[in-house]
N, C-alpha and C positions, 0 to 999 in steps of 0.2 A: 342429411349431413350439414346443410347450411343452417338448419334450425339448431342443431347441436352446437355448431361453432358459435352462433349468435348467443346462445345461452351461456356458453363458456366465457365469452368475452364479458357479458353482463355480470356473470358471477365474479370474475376477476375484478371488475370495476367496483362491485359491491364490497369486495374484501378490502380494496385499497381505500374506498370511502370510509369503511369501518375503522381502518387504521388512523386516518386523518381526523376523524371525529373525536378521537381521544384528546385532541388539542382544541382549545376553544376557537371559535370562528374568528375572534379578534386577534388571534395569534398569527396573522399573516406576517411573513418575515422576509429577511434578506436571504439571498441565495448564498450557499456555501460552496467552497471549492476545496476538494480533497486531492490526494496525490496518488498517481500510479507509481508506486515505490519500488517495485521489483518486476522485471520482465525476463523470462527465460524461454528460449525456443520461439515457436510460432505464436504470437499474441497480436490481436487486432483490437482497435478501438474505434468506436463511432462517437465523435465529439459533439454530436447534435448540431453539426454545422451544415447539414443537408448534403454531405458528400458520401454518406454511408461509411462502411468499415474501411480502415486503412491501417498501415503498419503502426504498432505501438512501440513507444520508447519510455524509458524511465523518466520520471519527473514531469510527464504530461499532466496538466490539471484534469481532474475529473469533475464534471459539473452535473447538475440535475438534467436528466435526459440522456446522459452518456450511456453507452453500452460497451462492455468489454467481453471478449471471447478468446479462448485458447484453442490451439490445434492439438494434434496427437502428442507432440513433444513440448507443448507450451504450459507454462505456469506463470501466474501473475499475482501481485499483491497490491491492494489499495489501502493506503494508510490514511486514517482520519485524524482530525485535529488533536485529539487527546491521546494519540499513539495507538488507538485501537486499529485492528487490521482485519481485512476480509481477503481471503486467499482463494484463488481459482486453481483447481487441479486441471490436468489435460482434458480436452474436449468438454469445456464448460462455458457457459455464457450467463452473464447477469446484466440486468437493466437497472440503472439508478433512477428510480421513479421519483424519489423525493430527497433533496438535500437542502435543508432550510434551517433558519433560526427562528424560534418563537419570541414572543414579546418579552419573556422573562430570561432570554438568553439560552433557553434549552435547545439542544440540537435535535432536529426532526429528520430521521433517516428511514427510508423505505427502499429496499432493494428486492427486485424480483429475480429469483433463480429460474432461468428459462430451461436450462438443462445442465447435467453434469454434477460435479461435486465442489462445494465450497466449504472453507473453514472460517469460522468467525472467532477471533480472539478479541472480545469487546469488553470495555469497562465504562459503560455510560454512567453519567452522574445520576445518583438516586435523588428522588424527591425528598424534600425536608421542609419543616415549618419555616426555617430561616431563609432558605433559598428559593422556596416556591416549587414549581414543577420540575421534575427531573427530565432527563433526555428521553426521547421517544425513538426507540430503535426496533425495526421490524424487518424480517426476511420473509418474503411471500413466495410460497411454492404452490403452483396451481391456485386453488381457492382456499388454501390453508395459510395462516399467518403465524410465524414463529416470532415471539417477542422476547426481548432481553431487557430486564429491568435493573440488573446488577451485573458485576463482572462475571463473565462466562467464556469458556473456550469450548466450541462445539463444531460438529461436522454435519452437513446436510447433503445427502445424495438423492438426485432426482433423475430418473431415466427419461423423463419427458413422456412416459406412458401412463401407467396406472399405480405407481408406487413410489414413495419417498421414505427415507430413513433419516432420523435425527439422532445423533449420538453425542452425548455430553461428556466431554473429557474433564471439565472442571466447572464448578458452579452449577447453575440450573437455568433452564429456559421454560417458557410456557408456550402453548399453541392453542389456537382457536380457529374454528371453521365448521363446515358441515359435519365433520366427525365429532364435534363437541369441543369442550375445553379440557385441557389436561396439562400436567407439568411433567417435565423430564428431569430427573435428579442427576447428580454427578455419578458417572460410571454406569449410567443407564442409557437405554435407547428406546426409541419409539418408531414403529413401522406404520406408516399411513397408507392405506389402500384406497385409491380413488374409485368411486362408483363409475362404471362404464356408461350407464345411462342415468343421469341425474334427474331428468324430468320425464314423467310418464307421457306417452303419446296420448293425444286427445281421445282416441278410440279405445283406450285401455283404462281399466279401473284400478290398476295397481298404484300404490303411492310412490312418490319419487324415491329413488335409492339414495343412500347417504354414504359419505366416506366413513371408513372405520379405522381405528388405531389399536395397536397392541404394544404394551410396555414390556420391556425385557430388562433384567437386572445386570446386563453386561452389553458389550457391543463388539462387533467384529472389526478386525483391522482392515485398512484400506491401503492401496498402493502409494498414496501420497502422504500418509501419516508421518513418515520420517522427515520428508521435506518440510511439512508444516511445523514439526517440532524443531527443526534446525532454524527456521525463521524466527520462531518464538524465542529460542535460546539466544539468538543474535540480539534481538531487541532487549531481552531481559538483561543480558550481560553489558550492553553498551548504552542503554538508556540513561543511566546515571553512573558516572565514573569520577572518582576523586572529588565527590561533592559538587561537581559542576553539572547543572542542568538549566533548563529554561527558567525555572523559578529562581534559581540562584543568581542568574544574570539579569533577569527581568521579572520582578515579582508581579507586575501588572499584566503580564501576558498569559493567556490560558492555553497557549499552543505548545505542543510537544512533538508534533510529527516532524520527522527528519532528525531528531536529536540523537538517535542511535548512530546515524551516519556521520554526524559531526564529531562524535567521540571516537568513532573508528577511524575515520580518514583524516583527522586533524586534531588540534588541541587548542584550548583556551589559555590565555595568559594575560597578565596585567601590563598594559602599555601606558607609561606615564603620559598624562594629558588626554588619554582616550578611555581609560578604564579597562574593563574586562572585554577582550576581543578574541576572535577566533581566526586561525589560519589553517589551510589544508597542508598536509605533508607533501613533500616532493615538489616544491615550487622553487623557481630560480629568480634571479634579479629582474628578468624581463617578462616574467609570467603575468598574465592579466586574467581576471575571472571571467572576462567576456570573449575569450579566444574561441571557445567551442560551445556550440549550442544551436538553437534554431528559433525561428518565429513560427508560432502555431496560432491559427485563427479560431476564435470562439465567438459565437453569436452573442451580441449584447455587450461583449467586453473588447472585441477587436483582437488585434494581435497581442499575444503574451510571449514574453521571453522565456524559453525553456533551456535550462542548462544541460550540457552533455555530461557533466561530472556526476558520479553516483551519489555524491553528498549534496548535489546542487538543488536543493529545494528551499529550505528555510532562509539561507542567506540571500536568496533572490526574491523572497516573498515578504520578508519582514526586516526591519532595521535598515542598515545601509552599508555599502562598501566604502572604504576610505583608503588612502595611500599615505604612508609616512616614509620619508627618505631614510634609507638604511634598514628599513623593516619590510617594506613592500606592501602589497595589498592585504587588507584584513577586513573582517566583517564585524560590525558593531551591532549587537542585538537590538538596541533601541528600547524605548519604553512605551510605545503605542501598540495597539492591536490591529492596526489597519493592514489589509492585504494589498500588496502592490502587484500589478500586472507587469510593470517595468521595474528593473532594479534601481534602487536609489543609490546615488553616488555622491561622495564628498571628497574634496581635495584631490581630484584626479590629476596625475602628473601631466606635464605638457606633452601633447601629442597622443595621449591615450584615446583609444576609440571606445566610446560609451554607446551601448545599444540604442538605436533609434528605430522605432517600430515602422514597418512599411505602411504607406498610406492607402494603398490599393491592393486588391487581390484577396484570395482566400487560401491559396496553396501554402504548404509548409516550406519555409525557406531555411536551408541549412547554412550555418556560419562556421568557418574553420573546419574542424573535423566533424562538425555536426553533432548529432546525438549518438550515443554509444550504440553499437550494433547489439542485437539481442544475443546474450551468451548462449552457446549451444547447450544441448541437453546434458552433455558430459562435463566433467571438471578437468581442468588442466593440472597435470602433475607438477609442472613447473611453470613459473610466470616470470617474465622479465619486466621490471619496473624501471622507468627511465627518469632522469632528472628533468624537472619542468613539466612532468605529466600531471601533477596534482591528483594522482589516483585515477586518471582517465583509463577506463577499460579494466580496472581491478574489481572483480566481483566482490560484493560485500561479504565479510566473514571468511573469505577464502585464504587469507594469510594471517597466521597468528602473530601477535605482537608487531603490528605494522609500524608502531612508533619506533621500535628498535631498528627496523630496516631503514626508516627515515633518518635516524641518527647516523647510521653507517654511511648512507648516501651523502649526508651533509658533510661528512669528513672527507669522503673520496671524490664526490662530484662525478661518480660513474654509475652506469646502470647496474642493477643488482638482480641476480637470478634467485628466486625464492621457491621453496617447496610449498605447495598448497595443502590445506587441510582437506582430507578426503572424507566423503560421506561414510557413515557407518554401514556395515554389511548387513545388519539385521534391522527389521522394522522397529521403530521406537515404540509402537503400540502393539507389538506382536502378541502380547498376552491378552489384548482386548481390555486391559484395565489401566492404560496410560503409563506403562513402564517408562522410566526415565531414559532419555537418549544421552549419548555421550556429550560432554560439554563442548561448546564452541571454542573453548580456550585453546588448546593445542599449541604446538611450537612451530616456529618458522626457521628454516635453515637457509642462511645466506650462502648461496653457491658461488662458483667461480664467476668472477666479474667478466662481463663481455667487453668487447672493445667499444669505443664510442659510437659505433655504427648502429643504424636502425636495427632493432631486434624484435623477434616475435616469440610468443610462447610456444612450447613444444610439448610432446608426449601427452596427447589427450587420452584420457582413460576414465574408468569408473563412472559410467553413466548413472544419473539419478534413478 
């Protein structure tokens, strides 16, 4: 048993080495930081800080060496710099073996699927004569490596035993390992069966057994297909709105993660003297972007500020926050590509509290309301949004036309009870051929206004 385990570990190391050798040895690079962009139900993260797994929250940075796992009702999404996403279904675990940048600026990513089901909606930069090498993107399953060279949307299921299934919803992926090299086209799937005994015992004459694969011209639906489709629809709908995107505000920045949330939870406008700036909806005169969040420790970087707001990624990692009398706090995208562990602040009003990182300790330190609690597995039928909340606690995509609700609240300055968008009753991929799911668009109904007292959402129903 010990011999088999040793051989398995060596085999995995060989697979990882094979992945990394596709990039020249001189392409040693800077570390990358990506984003835990969605957390539902029971989700845990190991931040590679030596403390093991702990409770996960949205906006926690994910670094090389991090691990993320979901429980029976848990789902999670990790968003990469270019807006690509890796999603974990319930009872799944992934290890981020490699998150780095090559000498030519290409992104080097290798993620190991330990168990469960993951969805990849990836669009790596392709290699070209002008730009040099393309991004290097791999998902490792046991000792098989799934590679993505161009935009693709796919699902990988791995029981942790002796079989894995790769289903391609859009685009194509390739795989290589002991089973050989093969390609899985759009609307096709591949079933990989892992050999139980890969190495013959010394007293046996039989050759080592190999993994095998079978290609099918369709794929079966899975329980989390609809959820994956809803997340994809959300990003597709809100990534670019009204011609405003990262490229439009900052042509020198290659980053687009978090852009969907900025367009859903707030809006860009032109502020004289400052240019194109962004503000969240539902803020008051006394609101500060540093009221709610936490300090999370990361080896090599120290404490990083983590915002508790669902949109709270890009405004705290790039550009700067500023304050203008009569307008309030706003975010300026900036023109650099530097990643900040601490928010950058300009023109803070007198008495404003600007985050200052703790100087000792490793534990997570909550500030204000801290980090948003994980949304339960069900969806609220109605949700109460309060003035000054800045969208805190509003699940993304859960309310249609959030901008209209914001305008109503701006007139009344009172809480609004809104009806949420409910998930579809049938699987988005029920046919096994990627049938379209209902749009995320939907309508919001502004209900009876509550009193100015503290309110909570009611009528939980419709579990995912």
